[in-house]
C-alpha positions in Angstrom: 11.6 -39.6 -0.9 8.8 -38.4 1.9 5.9 -37.1 -0.8 3.7 -34.7 -0.3 0.8 -37.1 0.3 2.7 -38.9 2.8 3.5 -35.8 4.8 0.3 -35.2 5.0 -0.9 -38.1 5.7 1.3 -38.3 9.3 0.8 -34.8 10.2 -3.5 -36.2 10.1 -2.1 -39.4 11.8 -0.2 -36.7 14.9 -3.3 -34.8 15.0 -5.5 -37.4 15.6 -3.3 -39.0 18.0 -2.6 -35.9 19.4 0.6 -35.9 19.0 1.4 -32.2 17.3 2.1 -29.4 19.1 1.2 -26.4 17.8 2.8 -22.7 18.1 1.3 -20.2 19.4 0.8 -17.1 16.8 3.0 -14.2 17.6 -0.1 -11.0 18.3 -0.2 -8.5 15.6 1.8 -5.9 16.0 -0.1 -2.6 16.7 -1.0 -0.1 14.2 -1.3 3.3 15.3 -4.7 5.0 14.2 -3.6 8.3 13.5 -3.3 8.2 10.8 -5.9 6.7 9.8 -8.4 9.1 11.0 -6.5 12.4 8.6 -8.7 14.4 6.9 -7.5 14.4 3.5 -5.2 17.7 4.1 -4.3 16.4 6.8 -2.7 13.5 5.2 -1.1 15.2 2.6 1.2 17.1 5.2 1.3 13.7 7.4 3.1 12.5 4.4 5.0 15.2 3.3 6.8 15.3 7.1 6.7 11.4 7.2 8.9 11.9 3.8 10.6 14.6 4.8 12.0 12.7 8.0 13.2 9.8 5.6 15.2 12.5 3.4 17.1 13.7 5.8 17.9 10.0 7.4 19.3 9.0 3.9 21.3 12.4 3.8 22.4 12.0 6.9 20.7 15.6 7.8 19.2 16.1 11.3 15.7 17.1 11.3 
């Protein structure tokens, strides 16, 4: 059975020998900045509208 220490040693040896293959990390999803720039009152309106759309989507009613 492989212990954590053996796995770590094997990984370190692969990196040192140049046999390790790194996978590319996917880019972070871009977040639309508009909700972050709203005033408190606009934010409340934005959240209420979002909730209304969510409720309509759940109930099947058109928005």
